[in-house]
C-alpha positions as CSV (number, residue, x, y, z in Angstrom):
1,M,302.3,276.3,170.0
2,Y,302.7,274.6,166.5
3,K,301.1,271.3,165.6
4,V,303.7,270.5,162.8
5,K,307.1,272.1,162.4
6,V,309.2,271.4,159.4
7,D,312.8,272.4,160.3
8,N,315.3,272.7,157.5
9,V,314.3,269.4,156.0
10,S,315.7,267.8,153.0
11,K,315.1,264.4,151.3
12,I,318.0,262.8,149.2
13,Y,317.7,259.9,147.1
14,D,320.5,257.9,145.4
15,I,319.4,257.6,141.8
16,N,322.4,255.6,140.8
17,R,321.4,252.5,142.6
18,N,320.7,249.8,140.1
19,R,321.5,246.2,141.0
20,I,325.1,246.1,139.6
21,Q,326.0,249.3,141.6
22,K,324.3,248.1,144.8
23,V,326.6,245.0,144.8
24,L,329.7,247.1,144.1
25,S,328.7,249.3,147.0
26,L,328.5,246.3,149.2
27,I,331.6,244.5,148.1
28,S,333.9,247.6,147.8
29,F,332.9,249.5,150.8
30,G,332.2,252.6,148.4
31,W,335.7,252.2,146.6
32,L,334.2,251.1,143.3
33,Y,330.9,252.9,143.7
34,K,330.1,256.7,143.6
35,A,326.6,257.8,144.8
36,K,324.6,260.2,142.7
37,P,322.5,262.0,145.2
38,F,319.4,263.8,144.1
39,Y,317.6,266.3,146.4
40,A,314.0,265.7,146.0
41,L,313.3,268.3,148.6
42,R,315.9,270.8,150.0
43,D,315.8,273.0,153.0
44,I,312.1,273.2,153.7
45,N,311.0,275.4,156.6
46,F,307.6,276.1,158.0
47,E,305.2,275.5,160.7
48,V,301.5,275.3,161.2
49,H,299.0,275.3,164.2
50,A,296.1,273.3,165.4
51,G,293.1,274.2,163.1
52,D,295.2,275.1,160.1
53,S,294.4,273.7,156.7
54,V,297.2,273.9,154.5
55,G,297.2,273.5,150.6
56,I,300.4,271.9,149.2
57,L,300.7,273.2,145.5
58,G,303.3,272.6,142.8
59,L,303.7,271.0,139.3
60,N,304.1,267.2,138.9
61,G,307.5,266.2,140.1
62,S,308.1,269.1,142.3
63,G,308.0,267.2,145.6
64,K,304.5,267.5,146.9
65,T,304.0,263.8,147.6
66,T,307.6,263.5,149.1
67,L,306.5,266.4,151.5
68,S,303.3,264.8,152.5
69,D,304.8,261.4,153.0
70,L,307.4,263.0,155.4
71,I,304.7,264.8,157.3
72,A,302.6,261.5,157.5
73,E,305.8,259.8,158.8
74,A,305.7,257.3,156.0
75,T,309.4,258.1,155.4
76,V,312.0,260.1,157.2
77,P,314.0,263.2,156.4
78,S,317.6,262.8,155.0
79,K,318.5,266.1,157.0
80,G,316.6,268.3,159.3
81,N,313.7,267.3,161.4
82,I,309.9,267.3,161.5
83,H,308.3,267.9,164.8
84,I,304.8,266.6,165.1
85,N,302.4,267.0,168.0
86,G,299.7,264.4,167.5
87,R,298.8,261.4,165.5
88,T,298.8,261.6,161.8
89,S,296.8,259.7,159.0
90,L,297.7,259.8,155.2
91,I,295.1,259.5,152.6
92,A,296.5,258.6,149.3
93,I,295.6,256.3,146.5
94,S,296.6,252.8,147.7
95,A,298.4,254.3,150.6
96,G,299.1,251.6,153.1
97,L,296.8,249.0,151.4
98,N,297.8,245.5,150.7
99,N,296.7,244.5,147.2
100,E,296.5,240.8,148.2
101,L,294.0,241.4,150.9
102,T,290.3,242.0,150.7
103,G,288.9,245.5,151.6
104,E,287.6,244.2,155.0
105,E,291.0,242.8,155.9
106,N,292.6,246.1,154.9
107,I,290.3,247.9,157.2
108,R,291.0,245.8,160.1
109,I,294.9,245.9,159.5
110,K,295.0,249.6,159.2
111,C,292.9,250.3,162.0
112,L,295.1,248.2,164.0
113,M,298.1,250.1,162.8
114,H,296.6,253.2,164.0
115,G,296.1,251.7,167.6
116,L,292.4,250.8,167.6
117,S,291.5,247.7,169.6
118,E,289.4,245.0,168.1
119,K,286.4,246.3,169.9
120,D,286.9,249.8,168.5
121,I,287.4,248.3,164.9
122,N,284.0,246.3,165.2
123,D,282.2,249.4,166.5
124,R,283.5,251.5,163.6
125,Y,283.3,248.8,160.9
126,D,279.9,249.5,159.7
127,D,280.5,253.3,159.5
128,I,283.6,252.8,157.4
129,L,281.9,250.4,155.0
130,K,278.8,252.7,154.7
131,F,281.2,255.9,154.0
132,S,283.2,254.0,151.4
133,E,280.0,253.0,149.4
134,L,281.9,249.8,148.4
135,G,279.0,247.4,149.3
136,D,279.8,243.7,148.5
137,F,283.1,244.8,146.8
138,I,284.5,245.0,150.4
139,K,284.9,241.3,150.2
140,Q,287.1,241.4,147.1
141,P,290.9,241.8,147.0
142,I,292.2,245.4,146.7
143,K,294.0,244.4,143.4
144,S,290.6,244.2,141.7
145,Y,289.7,247.7,142.6
146,S,289.6,250.9,140.6
147,S,291.7,253.9,141.6
148,G,288.4,255.5,142.7
149,M,287.5,252.5,144.8
150,R,290.9,252.5,146.5
151,S,290.6,256.2,147.3
152,R,287.2,255.7,148.7
153,L,288.4,252.9,151.1
154,G,291.5,254.8,152.1
155,F,289.6,257.9,152.9
156,A,286.8,256.0,154.9
157,I,289.5,254.3,156.9
158,A,291.6,257.3,157.7
159,I,288.7,259.6,158.9
160,H,287.5,256.9,161.3
161,T,290.7,256.4,163.0
162,D,290.2,260.1,164.5
163,P,293.8,261.4,163.7
164,D,295.0,264.8,164.9
165,I,296.6,265.6,161.6
166,L,295.0,264.7,158.3
167,I,297.2,264.5,155.1
168,V,295.1,264.2,151.8
169,D,297.4,263.6,148.9
170,E,295.4,263.7,145.6
171,A,292.8,261.2,146.9
172,L,289.9,263.4,145.7
173,S,291.2,263.8,142.1
174,V,289.7,260.3,141.3
175,G,286.3,259.1,141.5
176,D,283.0,261.0,141.2
177,E,282.2,264.5,142.3
178,T,279.4,263.5,144.8
179,F,281.9,261.4,146.9
180,A,284.5,264.1,146.7
181,N,282.0,266.5,148.1
182,K,280.9,264.2,150.9
183,C,284.9,263.9,151.8
184,I,285.2,267.8,151.7
185,D,282.2,268.0,154.1
186,R,283.8,265.4,156.5
187,M,287.1,267.4,156.3
188,R,285.1,270.6,157.4
189,D,283.9,268.5,160.4
190,F,287.5,268.0,161.3
191,Q,288.2,271.7,160.8
192,A,285.4,272.5,163.2
193,Q,287.1,270.2,165.7
194,G,290.3,272.3,165.4
195,K,292.3,269.5,163.6
196,T,295.1,270.1,161.3
197,I,294.8,269.2,157.6
198,F,297.2,269.1,154.8
199,F,295.7,269.0,151.3
200,V,297.7,268.2,148.2
201,S,295.8,269.1,144.9
202,H,296.1,270.6,141.7
203,A,292.7,272.1,142.0
204,T,293.3,275.7,143.2
205,G,289.6,276.2,143.5
206,Q,289.4,273.5,146.2
207,I,292.3,274.8,148.1
208,R,290.6,278.3,147.9
209,Q,287.4,277.3,149.6
210,F,288.9,274.9,152.0
211,C,292.5,276.0,153.2
212,N,293.6,279.2,155.1
213,K,297.3,278.5,154.4
214,A,299.4,277.1,151.6
215,V,302.8,276.1,150.6
216,W,304.3,276.1,147.1
217,V,306.9,273.6,146.3
218,Q,308.9,274.1,143.0
219,Y,311.3,271.2,142.0
220,G,312.4,270.5,145.5
221,E,312.4,274.0,146.9
222,M,309.9,275.9,148.8
223,K,308.8,278.7,146.6
224,Q,306.4,280.3,149.0
225,F,304.5,279.7,152.3
226,G,301.8,281.7,154.1
227,D,298.4,283.0,153.7
228,M,296.5,280.8,151.3
229,Q,295.1,283.9,149.2
230,D,298.7,285.1,148.6
231,V,300.3,281.9,147.7
232,V,297.4,280.7,145.4
233,K,297.5,284.0,143.6
234,S,301.3,283.6,142.9
235,Y,300.9,280.0,142.0
236,A,297.9,280.7,139.7
237,E,299.9,283.4,137.8
238,F,302.7,281.0,137.3
239,V,300.5,278.2,136.1
240,G,298.7,280.7,133.7
241,Q,302.2,281.6,132.1
242,Y,303.0,277.9,132.0
243,K,299.9,276.9,130.2
244,N,300.6,279.5,127.7
245,L,303.6,277.9,126.6
246,T,303.5,275.3,123.7
247,R,303.9,271.6,124.6
248,D,307.4,271.6,123.4
249,E,308.2,274.7,125.6
250,Q,306.6,273.0,128.6
251,I,308.7,269.9,128.3
252,E,311.8,272.1,127.7
253,Y,311.0,274.2,130.8
254,K,310.5,270.9,132.9
255,D,313.7,269.4,131.6
256,K,315.7,272.7,132.3
257,M,314.2,272.7,136.0
258,V,315.1,268.9,136.7
259,A,318.6,269.5,135.2
260,E,319.0,272.7,137.5
261,Q,317.8,270.6,140.4
262,M,320.3,267.7,139.7
263,A,323.2,270.2,139.4
264,K,322.4,271.8,142.7
265,S,322.2,268.2,144.3
266,Q,325.6,267.4,142.9
267,R,327.2,270.7,144.0
268,L,325.7,270.3,147.5
269,V,327.3,266.9,148.3
270,L,330.3,266.8,146.0
271,P,333.0,268.3,148.0
272,K,332.3,266.1,151.0
273,E,331.8,263.1,148.8
274,K,335.3,263.7,147.1
275,I,337.0,263.7,150.6
276,N,335.1,260.6,151.6
277,M,336.0,258.8,148.4
278,L,339.7,260.0,148.9
279,S,339.7,258.5,152.5
280,V,338.3,255.3,151.3
281,A,340.8,254.9,148.5
282,V,343.8,255.8,150.7
283,G,342.5,253.4,153.4
284,S,341.7,250.6,150.9
285,G,345.2,251.1,149.4
286,L,346.9,250.7,152.7
287,F,344.9,247.7,153.5
288,L,345.9,246.0,150.2
289,L,349.6,246.9,150.8
290,M,349.3,245.2,154.3
291,V,347.7,242.2,152.9
292,L,350.4,242.0,150.2
293,G,353.2,242.2,152.7
294,I,351.6,239.2,154.8
295,L,351.4,237.3,151.6
296,I,355.1,237.9,150.8
297,Q,356.2,236.8,154.2
298,V,354.1,233.7,154.2
299,F,355.5,232.8,150.7
300,T,359.2,233.5,152.0
301,V,358.8,231.3,155.0
302,F,357.4,228.3,153.1
303,N,360.1,228.7,150.5
């Protein structure tokens, strides 16, 4: 029985939505506005089981964080479905933290959001504070925290809500190595309990020592999924070739991949969009003719 099943999932954003275009979309019912869809993820399929630890790999901008947000139910797919058996918890820098509230207030609010009672929160509060190592800073607003401090607090809260599925998105890439190792040790405890973990990281070394499966996301598409050793080997070879490029060649490669991603996005939705736009235009034209006819009749009656 799967723990998480990602079934033909796509996430689409309209990258054409500035303020003026939003207004046009509202007042013209789409007649004067044309969407510019972008597939951040397209047709992703895989499933994992209880006890699996899955590394999520990919260059910056490839869709790793979008995928982790979907699994964490922080956002919903535009197409397809994600089936989750259990309760998820996302650990990412500032994920779900309110900058205007203190660390203590954030602990209480996030724990309430995870279904803990006031008694549960009070019972776990000291353990959360001790794990975070924030000391008196827990009384300060989150907006005064460094990225490392935010990560500490987010991780400390998440592991004490006892989730079935833990999603860690680059949260260990900031802060000191000692704290990162402590987090790894706690995640190993989760593994021993048979919990499922998704681990987003650029550090293939950490994924090698921690994960048994991996998924490689390449500019919105799933390049490879399966045994960690196989996926990491392929990804490491790719990264090695990428790093051998000059800085200008790397930029050129990224620009090319993003352009291809944009082109695929347009091709995937353009035929349907053309039909919809034609329907709207015809419908709007008929409506305007009807209004014009009524105005002519009114003008004739009063003259």
